[in-house]
N, CA, C and O of each residue as an XYZ file, in Angstrom:
288
protein
N      22.142      8.725     44.172
C      20.867      9.663     44.125
C      21.149     10.927     45.112
O      21.435     11.963     44.512
N      21.124     10.981     46.130
C      21.183     12.261     47.219
C      22.299     13.045     46.794
O      22.379     14.115     47.396
N      23.330     12.802     45.799
C      24.220     13.548     45.441
C      23.578     14.971     44.107
O      24.096     16.087     44.070
N      22.716     14.648     43.414
C      22.176     15.024     42.385
C      21.815     16.471     42.479
O      21.036     16.541     43.429
N      21.943     17.330     42.110
C      22.022     19.175     41.880
C      22.774     19.685     43.377
O      22.814     20.901     43.561
N      23.402     18.725     44.504
C      23.904     19.442     45.833
C      25.402     19.822     45.273
O      26.209     18.948     44.957
N      25.680     21.234     45.186
C      27.354     21.415     45.181
C      28.063     20.829     46.019
O      27.537     20.763     47.131
N      29.123     20.343     45.921
C      30.365     19.834     46.549
C      31.141     20.872     46.648
O      32.042     21.085     45.836
N      30.825     21.803     47.872
C      31.296     23.022     48.617
C      32.637     22.949     49.632
O      33.469     23.806     49.931
N      32.475     21.550     50.026
C      33.465     21.526     51.176
C      33.623     19.972     51.161
O      33.062     19.093     50.507
N      34.639     19.953     52.167
C      35.260     18.454     52.148
C      33.917     17.661     53.447
O      33.663     16.466     53.600
N      33.293     18.899     54.195
C      31.970     18.352     54.928
C      30.917     17.722     54.553
O      30.313     16.778     55.062
N      30.667     18.610     53.178
C      29.483     18.597     52.654
C      29.642     17.463     52.029
O      28.574     16.851     52.032
N      30.681     16.755     51.362
C      31.192     15.481     50.669
C      30.754     14.334     51.577
O      29.816     13.549     51.438
N      31.975     14.467     52.862
C      31.465     13.422     53.458
C      30.342     13.170     54.249
O      30.289     12.102     54.859
N      29.146     14.243     54.364
C      28.172     14.138     54.734
C      27.037     13.490     54.115
O      26.119     12.877     54.661
N      27.301     13.788     52.532
C      26.709     13.287     51.429
C      26.621     11.626     51.372
O      25.646     10.880     51.470
N      28.322     11.293     51.135
C      28.713      9.713     51.297
C      27.969      9.242     52.827
O      27.824      8.020     52.852
N      27.587      9.771     53.800
C      27.347      9.248     55.177
C      25.974      9.010     55.203
O      25.543      8.125     55.941
N      24.846     10.001     54.155
C      23.622      9.808     54.089
C      23.173      8.717     53.348
O      22.066      8.197     53.493
N      24.218      8.296     52.382
C      23.720      7.148     51.447
C      23.390      5.875     52.276
O      24.044      5.437     53.222
N      22.203      5.345     51.718
C      21.414      3.681     52.374
C      21.187      3.389     51.049
O      20.938      4.170     50.132
N      21.317      1.975     51.030
C      20.669      1.369     49.720
C      19.070      0.777     49.775
O      18.675      0.641     50.932
N      18.405      0.523     49.065
C      17.059      0.065     49.309
C      16.811     -0.871     50.316
O      15.901     -0.707     51.128
N      17.731     -2.072     50.325
C      17.806     -3.262     51.232
C      18.333     -2.664     52.737
O      18.408     -3.497     53.640
N      18.633     -1.512     52.989
C      18.759     -0.985     54.060
C      20.537     -0.918     54.774
O      20.834     -0.630     55.933
N      21.215     -1.184     53.958
C      22.583     -1.045     54.214
C      22.749      0.788     54.319
O      22.129      1.589     53.620
N      23.846      1.148     55.487
C      24.055      2.421     55.371
C      25.560      2.593     55.641
O      26.362      1.794     56.124
N      25.702      3.681     55.258
C      27.264      3.930     54.916
C      27.602      4.710     56.095
O      26.655      5.291     56.625
N      28.944      4.867     56.704
C      29.494      5.394     57.580
C      31.059      6.215     56.999
O      32.031      5.532     56.676
N      31.072      7.353     56.959
C      32.000      8.168     56.356
C      32.679      8.971     57.313
O      32.073      9.415     58.288
N      34.101      9.236     57.085
C      34.763     10.512     57.845
C      35.960     10.847     57.255
O      36.702     10.059     56.670
N      36.158     12.137     57.430
C      37.486     13.005     56.590
C      38.803     12.369     57.433
O      38.930     12.265     58.653
N      39.653     12.014     56.459
C      40.693     11.465     56.941
C      42.018     12.637     56.368
O      42.430     12.720     55.211
N      42.441     13.377     57.448
C      43.276     14.313     57.393
C      44.717     13.691     57.460
O      45.629     14.514     57.542
N      44.980     12.663     57.443
C      46.778     12.103     57.422
C      47.260     13.177     56.174
O      46.710     13.933     55.374
N      48.355     12.836     56.459
C      49.406     13.439     55.449
C      50.147     11.962     54.557
O      50.664     10.988     55.104
N      50.000     12.177     53.201
C      50.407     11.128     52.568
C      51.552     11.721     51.529
O      51.498     12.920     51.254
N      52.668     10.830     50.907
C      53.440     11.298     50.074
C      52.877     11.322     48.889
O      51.884     10.618     48.707
N      53.312     12.008     48.002
C      52.358     12.674     46.615
C      53.567     12.706     45.922
O      54.613     13.148     46.397
N      53.363     11.990     44.199
C      54.207     12.134     43.337
C      55.319     10.989     42.970
O      56.374     10.911     42.342
N      54.453     10.145     43.738
C      55.285      8.461     43.830
C      55.300      8.060     42.758
O      54.304      8.305     42.078
N      56.325      7.341     42.190
C      56.680      6.606     40.558
C      56.265      5.130     40.899
O      56.816      4.764     41.937
N      55.581      4.319     40.420
C      55.335      3.131     40.505
C      56.040      2.370     39.481
O      55.374      2.367     38.445
N      57.226      1.669     39.365
C      57.636      1.028     37.988
C      56.936     -0.220     37.453
O      56.221     -1.043     38.024
N      57.357     -0.116     36.176
C      56.498     -1.181     35.335
C      56.510     -2.475     35.897
O      55.501     -3.165     35.756
N      57.488     -2.921     36.513
C      57.532     -4.077     36.803
C      57.020     -4.135     38.487
O      57.188     -5.167     39.136
N      56.441     -3.013     39.036
C      55.444     -3.333     40.427
C      54.153     -3.159     39.671
O      53.240     -3.889     40.058
N      53.894     -2.363     38.696
C      52.465     -2.621     38.435
C      52.185     -4.316     37.920
O      51.184     -4.914     38.315
N      53.045     -4.864     37.147
C      53.177     -6.189     36.323
C      52.769     -7.129     37.316
O      52.031     -8.109     37.219
N      53.585     -6.497     38.604
C      53.054     -7.905     39.852
C      51.950     -7.732     40.492
O      51.767     -8.510     41.428
N      50.829     -6.643     40.204
C      49.462     -6.733     40.878
C      48.843     -7.356     40.052
O      49.147     -7.582     38.881
N      47.846     -7.696     40.692
C      46.807     -8.830     40.196
C      45.337     -8.078     40.416
O      44.437     -8.174     41.251
N      45.591     -7.214     39.128
C      43.844     -6.205     39.089
C      43.053     -6.851     38.703
O      43.532     -7.342     37.681
N      41.886     -7.291     38.864
C      40.570     -7.827     38.137
C      39.773     -6.406     37.865
O      39.278     -5.745     38.778
N      39.728     -6.069     36.598
C      38.959     -5.162     36.165
C      37.464     -5.433     36.044
O      37.057     -6.477     35.536
N      36.472     -4.287     36.611
C      35.063     -4.780     36.891
C      34.463     -4.463     35.265
O      35.288     -4.195     34.391
N      33.319     -4.504     35.009
C      32.657     -4.532     33.645
C      32.277     -2.958     33.255
O      32.277     -2.509     32.109
N      31.951     -2.217     34.481
C      32.104     -0.907     33.817
C      32.837     -0.087     34.617
O      32.953      0.096     35.829
N      33.542      0.589     33.100
C      34.885      1.159     33.561
C      35.964      0.168     34.257
O      36.315      0.639     35.339
N      36.430     -0.743     34.034
C      37.675     -1.485     33.924
C      38.395     -0.551     34.244
O      38.817     -0.652     35.396
N      38.764      0.454     33.621
C      40.143      1.360     33.835
C      39.982      1.891     35.282
O      41.049      1.993     35.886
N      38.807      2.267     35.995
C      38.784      3.031     37.227
C      38.213      1.980     38.238
O      38.252      2.110     39.461
N      37.726      1.017     37.619
C      37.222      0.300     38.705
C      37.745     -1.126     38.826
O      37.535     -1.911     37.901
N      38.296     -1.439     39.722
C      38.892     -2.837     39.623
C      39.000     -3.254     41.142
O      38.940     -2.490     42.105
N      39.185     -4.733     41.159
C      39.757     -5.463     42.493
C      41.000     -5.939     42.441
O      41.439     -6.774     41.650
N      41.717     -5.228     43.555
C      43.428     -5.543     43.806
C      43.165     -6.895     44.666
O      42.694     -7.014     45.797
N      43.705     -8.040     43.593
C      43.616     -9.261     44.321
C      45.399     -9.475     45.123
O      46.286     -8.641     44.941
N      45.585    -10.741     45.974
C      46.995    -10.800     46.159
C      47.708    -10.988     45.085
O      47.284    -11.517     44.057
N      49.155    -10.444     45.315
C      50.344    -10.309     44.634
C      50.643    -11.854     43.825
O      50.751    -12.985     44.298
N      50.705    -11.448     42.681
C      51.205    -12.664     41.787
C      52.673    -13.209     42.475
O      53.740    -12.683     42.788
N      52.151    -14.421     42.514
C      53.993    -14.911     42.898
C      55.324    -14.650     41.891
O      56.447    -15.007     42.246
């Protein structure tokens, strides 16, 4: 709800909006920007993908899923 109508103009704005999130039950979110360098354009083989145990969520399971322990 707190993102509605707020332009996402910088990383700081995004992190601050995430950190301002609070649920009705009182859960508060902590957020910080990770400025680490990570490799890009890595290829994952079909075998590696098949070895993952992904459990899709009911809402947009192609985007939202739980990664469980690797299959033996």
